[in-house]
C-alpha positions as CSV (number, residue, x, y, z in Angstrom):
1,M,-6.2,21.1,11.8
2,R,-9.2,22.7,13.6
3,H,-10.9,23.3,10.3
4,T,-10.4,19.7,9.2
5,K,-11.7,18.3,12.5
6,R,-14.8,20.5,12.2
7,I,-15.4,19.1,8.7
8,Y,-15.0,15.6,10.0
9,A,-17.6,16.3,12.7
10,E,-20.0,17.9,10.2
11,I,-20.0,14.9,7.8
12,G,-19.8,12.3,10.6
13,Q,-16.5,10.7,9.4
14,K,-13.2,9.9,11.1
15,S,-11.4,11.0,8.0
16,L,-11.9,13.0,4.8
17,A,-9.8,10.6,2.8
18,F,-9.9,6.9,2.0
19,R,-6.5,5.5,3.1
20,I,-5.1,2.5,1.4
21,G,-2.0,0.6,2.6
22,L,-0.2,-1.4,-0.1
23,S,2.4,-4.0,0.8
24,G,4.1,-6.9,-0.8
25,P,7.5,-8.5,-1.4
26,P,10.2,-6.8,-3.4
27,G,9.5,-7.0,-7.1
28,A,5.7,-7.6,-6.8
29,G,5.0,-4.5,-8.9
30,K,3.7,-2.2,-6.1
31,S,4.9,1.1,-7.8
32,T,3.6,0.1,-11.2
33,F,0.2,-0.9,-9.7
34,I,0.0,2.3,-7.7
35,E,0.7,4.4,-10.8
36,A,-2.1,2.7,-12.8
37,L,-4.5,3.0,-9.9
38,G,-3.5,6.6,-9.2
39,K,-4.0,7.6,-12.8
40,H,-7.4,5.9,-12.9
41,L,-8.4,7.8,-9.8
42,T,-7.2,11.2,-11.0
43,R,-9.0,10.7,-14.3
44,N,-12.2,10.1,-12.3
45,G,-11.9,13.4,-10.3
46,H,-10.0,12.3,-7.2
47,R,-6.9,13.9,-5.7
48,V,-4.4,11.2,-4.8
49,A,-1.4,11.3,-2.5
50,V,1.1,8.5,-2.5
51,L,3.5,8.1,0.5
52,A,6.1,5.7,-0.8
53,V,8.5,4.2,1.8
54,D,11.9,3.0,0.5
55,P,14.5,1.0,2.5
56,S,17.6,2.7,3.9
57,S,21.1,1.4,3.8
58,S,22.2,0.0,7.1
59,T,25.7,1.1,6.2
60,T,25.3,4.6,4.9
61,G,21.7,5.4,6.0
62,G,21.0,6.5,2.4
63,S,18.1,5.6,0.3
64,L,17.4,5.6,-3.5
65,L,13.9,7.0,-3.2
66,G,13.2,5.7,-6.7
67,D,9.4,5.7,-6.6
68,K,9.1,9.1,-8.3
69,T,11.0,7.6,-11.2
70,R,8.9,4.5,-11.3
71,M,5.7,6.6,-11.0
72,S,6.7,9.1,-13.6
73,E,3.3,9.9,-15.0
74,L,1.6,10.1,-11.7
75,S,4.4,12.3,-10.3
76,R,3.6,14.9,-13.0
77,D,-0.2,14.7,-12.6
78,P,-1.5,18.0,-11.1
79,D,-4.1,16.0,-9.0
80,A,-1.5,13.7,-7.5
81,Y,1.3,14.0,-5.0
82,V,4.1,11.4,-4.7
83,R,6.3,11.6,-1.7
84,P,9.1,9.0,-1.3
85,S,10.6,8.7,2.2
86,P,13.4,6.5,3.6
87,T,12.7,4.1,6.5
88,S,15.8,5.4,8.3
89,G,16.0,2.1,10.1
90,Q,12.4,2.0,11.3
91,L,10.9,-1.5,11.3
92,G,7.3,-2.4,10.3
93,G,7.5,-1.3,6.6
94,V,6.8,2.4,7.2
95,T,8.6,5.5,8.5
96,R,8.4,7.1,12.0
97,S,6.3,10.0,10.5
98,T,4.0,8.1,8.1
99,N,0.9,8.6,10.3
100,E,1.6,12.4,10.5
101,A,2.2,12.5,6.7
102,I,-1.2,10.9,6.2
103,V,-2.9,13.5,8.3
104,L,-1.1,16.3,6.4
105,C,-2.3,14.9,3.1
106,E,-5.8,14.8,4.4
107,C,-5.6,18.4,5.5
108,A,-4.2,19.4,2.0
109,G,-7.4,18.0,0.4
110,Y,-6.3,14.6,-1.0
111,D,-9.3,12.3,-0.9
112,V,-7.3,9.1,-1.6
113,I,-4.1,8.4,0.2
114,I,-2.0,5.4,-0.8
115,V,0.8,4.3,1.5
116,E,3.3,2.0,-0.2
117,T,5.5,0.1,2.3
118,V,9.0,-1.2,1.6
119,G,9.1,-4.7,0.1
120,V,8.1,-6.8,3.1
121,G,7.9,-10.2,4.6
122,Q,5.4,-11.7,7.1
123,S,6.0,-9.3,10.0
124,E,6.1,-5.8,8.6
125,Y,2.6,-4.6,8.7
126,A,2.5,-1.5,10.8
127,V,0.6,0.3,8.0
128,A,-2.5,-1.9,8.6
129,N,-3.3,0.2,11.7
130,M,-3.0,3.5,9.8
131,V,-5.3,2.9,6.8
132,D,-8.9,2.0,6.0
133,M,-7.9,-0.8,3.6
134,F,-4.8,-2.9,3.8
135,V,-3.9,-4.6,0.4
136,L,-1.3,-7.3,0.0
137,L,0.1,-7.5,-3.6
138,I,1.8,-10.8,-4.5
139,P,3.5,-11.9,-7.6
140,P,2.6,-15.2,-9.3
141,A,5.6,-16.9,-7.6
142,G,4.5,-15.8,-4.2
143,G,4.7,-19.1,-2.4
144,D,2.5,-22.1,-1.7
145,E,-0.5,-22.8,0.6
146,L,1.8,-23.3,3.5
147,Q,3.3,-19.8,3.0
148,A,-0.1,-18.3,2.8
149,V,-1.4,-19.7,6.1
150,K,1.5,-18.1,8.1
151,R,0.1,-15.6,10.5
152,G,1.0,-11.9,10.2
153,I,0.6,-9.9,7.1
154,V,-1.7,-12.3,5.3
155,E,-4.3,-12.4,8.1
156,L,-4.3,-8.6,8.5
157,S,-4.9,-8.0,4.8
158,D,-8.3,-6.8,3.7
159,L,-7.5,-7.7,0.0
160,I,-4.9,-9.9,-1.6
161,L,-4.1,-9.2,-5.2
162,V,-2.1,-11.4,-7.5
163,N,-0.2,-9.1,-9.8
164,K,1.7,-9.7,-13.0
165,S,-0.9,-12.2,-14.1
166,D,-0.7,-11.7,-17.9
167,G,1.2,-13.4,-20.7
168,D,3.3,-16.4,-19.7
169,L,2.6,-15.8,-16.0
170,E,-1.1,-16.3,-16.3
171,P,-1.0,-20.1,-15.4
172,A,1.2,-19.4,-12.4
173,A,-1.0,-16.5,-11.3
174,L,-4.1,-18.7,-11.5
175,R,-2.4,-21.4,-9.5
176,I,-1.3,-19.0,-6.7
177,Q,-4.8,-17.5,-6.7
178,H,-6.3,-20.9,-6.0
179,E,-3.7,-21.7,-3.4
180,Y,-4.4,-18.5,-1.5
181,I,-8.2,-19.0,-1.7
182,S,-7.7,-22.5,-0.3
183,A,-5.3,-21.3,2.4
184,M,-7.6,-18.4,3.5
185,K,-10.2,-20.9,4.7
186,F,-7.9,-21.5,7.7
187,I,-7.5,-17.9,8.7
188,R,-10.0,-16.1,10.8
189,L,-11.2,-13.0,8.9
190,Q,-10.8,-9.6,10.7
191,S,-11.6,-7.4,7.7
192,K,-14.3,-4.8,8.0
193,F,-15.1,-5.2,4.2
């Protein structure tokens, strides 16, 4: 840690890595998107760490931890690290140790760290305070303008991406894109980008 802090000070940065938080409702395609982005980044010389958070059963406490399966190519990439972790009942879309895991990945030399939250709603956005860029991924059937102006996860997002926008879903994706653009006019921007 001392070595890492010294390097931070030498280059005048708070962090050696660019940290991206990715959130969205279940089924939005977060893992598929991360695998494509991660492979693109590793092909371009980056070392990528993915900290994927999966929900835990309220009955047994168990978790499927299926992200390594969904990110099979990225999991085998020597320039990538994919770490699934259960929420263990922690609210906010992340685990109790997500922040510490980010720091460990930075110390291990990963220059891009992606934190995938559990499939979330409007109030699970704890990751926004842990990352440099908070991305909300939404499917084409992600709601209407009224849904978009709700406070919470939408107003904390630095970037909103409409996923699954090809084929038969293209018209729906364009519609939801226009609805979010219209709705964002009513939200005060807090993004640093």
